[in-house]
C-alpha positions in Angstrom: -20.6 -21.4 -0.8 -20.4 -17.9 -2.1 -23.4 -16.3 -3.8 -22.9 -14.6 -7.1 -22.9 -11.2 -5.5 -20.3 -12.2 -3.0 -18.1 -13.7 -5.7 -18.4 -10.5 -7.8 -17.5 -8.4 -4.8 -14.5 -10.6 -4.1 -13.3 -10.2 -7.7 -13.8 -6.4 -7.5 -11.8 -6.3 -4.2 -9.0 -8.3 -5.7 -8.9 -5.8 -8.6 -9.0 -2.9 -6.1 -5.9 -4.3 -4.4 -4.0 -4.5 -7.7 -5.0 -1.0 -8.6 -3.8 0.2 -5.2 -0.4 -1.5 -5.4 0.1 -0.4 -9.0 -0.6 3.3 -8.1 1.7 3.1 -5.1 4.5 1.5 -7.1 4.2 4.4 -9.6 4.0 6.9 -6.8 0.7 8.2 -8.2 -0.8 9.4 -4.9 -3.8 11.1 -6.6 -4.9 7.8 -8.2 -4.1 5.8 -5.1 -6.1 8.0 -2.7 -9.2 7.7 -5.0 -9.3 4.1 -3.8 -9.7 4.9 -0.1 -12.7 6.2 2.0 -12.3 9.7 3.4 -12.1 8.5 7.0 -9.8 5.6 6.2 -7.3 4.3 8.8 -3.8 2.9 7.8 -1.9 0.9 10.4 1.8 0.1 9.8 1.9 -3.0 12.0 5.5 -2.6 13.2 4.3 0.8 14.5 0.7 0.0 15.4 0.5 2.6 18.1 0.6 5.3 15.4 -2.3 4.7 13.0 -2.7 7.2 10.2 -6.3 8.5 10.0 -7.9 10.2 7.0 -6.8 10.6 3.4 -4.9 13.8 3.9 -2.8 12.4 6.7 -2.2 9.3 4.6 -1.1 11.4 1.6 1.5 13.1 3.9 2.6 9.7 5.3 3.0 8.3 1.8 5.0 11.3 0.5 7.6 10.7 3.2 7.6 6.9 2.8 7.8 6.9 -1.0 10.6 9.5 -0.9 12.8 6.7 0.4 12.8 5.1 -3.0 14.0 6.2 -6.4 10.9 6.9 -8.5 10.4 4.3 -11.2 12.4 1.6 -9.4 9.6 0.0 -7.3 8.6 -3.4 -8.6 6.0 -5.6 -7.0 5.2 -9.3 -7.4 2.1 -11.0 -5.9 2.8 -14.1 -3.9 -0.8 -14.5 -2.9 -4.2 -12.7 -3.0 -7.2 -13.8 -1.0 -10.4 -11.8 -1.4 -13.9 -11.8 0.0 -16.9 -9.5 -0.4 -15.7 -7.3 2.5 -11.9 -7.7 2.6 -8.8 -8.5 0.6 -5.4 -9.7 1.7 -2.3 -9.4 -0.5 1.1 -11.0 0.1 3.6 -9.0 -1.9 7.3 -9.2 -2.7 8.7 -5.7 -3.4 12.0 -4.6 -4.8 13.3 -0.9 -5.1 16.3 1.3 -5.0 16.4 2.7 -1.4 17.8 6.2 -1.0 16.5 7.0 2.5 18.2 7.3 5.8 21.4 5.1 5.9 21.5 4.4 2.2 24.9 4.7 0.5 25.5 7.3 -2.2 23.4 6.3 -5.2 21.1 4.2 -3.0 20.9 0.5 -2.3 18.8 -2.2 -4.2 16.6 -3.9 -1.5 13.7 -6.3 -1.5 11.2 -7.1 1.2 7.9 -8.9 1.7 4.7 -7.3 2.9 1.2 -8.4 3.7 -1.6 -5.9 3.2 -5.0 -6.6 4.9 -7.7 -4.3 3.6 -11.3 -3.9 4.8 -13.5 -2.7 2.0 -16.6 -0.5 2.6 -18.6 0.8 -0.4 -16.0 -0.3 -2.9 -13.1 1.5 -1.2 -10.5 0.8 1.4 -11.7 1.6 4.9 -8.8 0.2 6.9 -5.4 -1.2 5.8 -3.0 -3.1 8.0 0.5 -3.4 6.5 2.6 -6.2 8.0 6.3 -6.2 7.3 9.4 -7.1 9.3 10.9 -3.7 10.1 14.1 -5.3 11.4 14.6 -7.3 8.2 14.0 -4.1 6.2 16.6 -2.2 8.3 19.1 -5.1 7.9 18.5 -5.1 4.1 19.4 -1.4 4.0 22.5 -2.0 6.1 23.7 -4.8 3.8 22.7 -2.8 0.8 25.5 -0.5 1.7 27.8 -3.2 0.5 26.3 -2.9 -3.0 24.4 -6.2 -2.9 20.7 -6.8 -3.5 19.4 -8.0 -0.2 16.3 -10.0 0.1 14.4 -10.1 3.3 11.3 -11.9 4.6 
């Protein structure tokens, strides 16, 4: 059974995840990075051999990643959130207009699922693992060239 301190921290960590996702969806990197520790580590699980270390490197990574989507088109729904006093896991469904590599003129509406697993230290994200099916994402982009909204996951 959780103590009141553990329960409070779990609620705070759930709120932290929601602030993270909201800032990312708005492409507000300044706000987003306030939620991470300086020595944070981000691991994109399909590419786990290339972790991103530190806030500055993460900012550069996100600039490139977010440039793949038309600003203002990213929408996120929460399928599930599980939080504890030291971690939070969010299962998300994301939809956006993709304009990155391979996209048709004007972009393609795509959607995909992602699971974020965050370890929290001193009220900020210390490590984040992002799990998504990169092959399904690529197929969605490919099919999006036909002008259809493609759902993956």
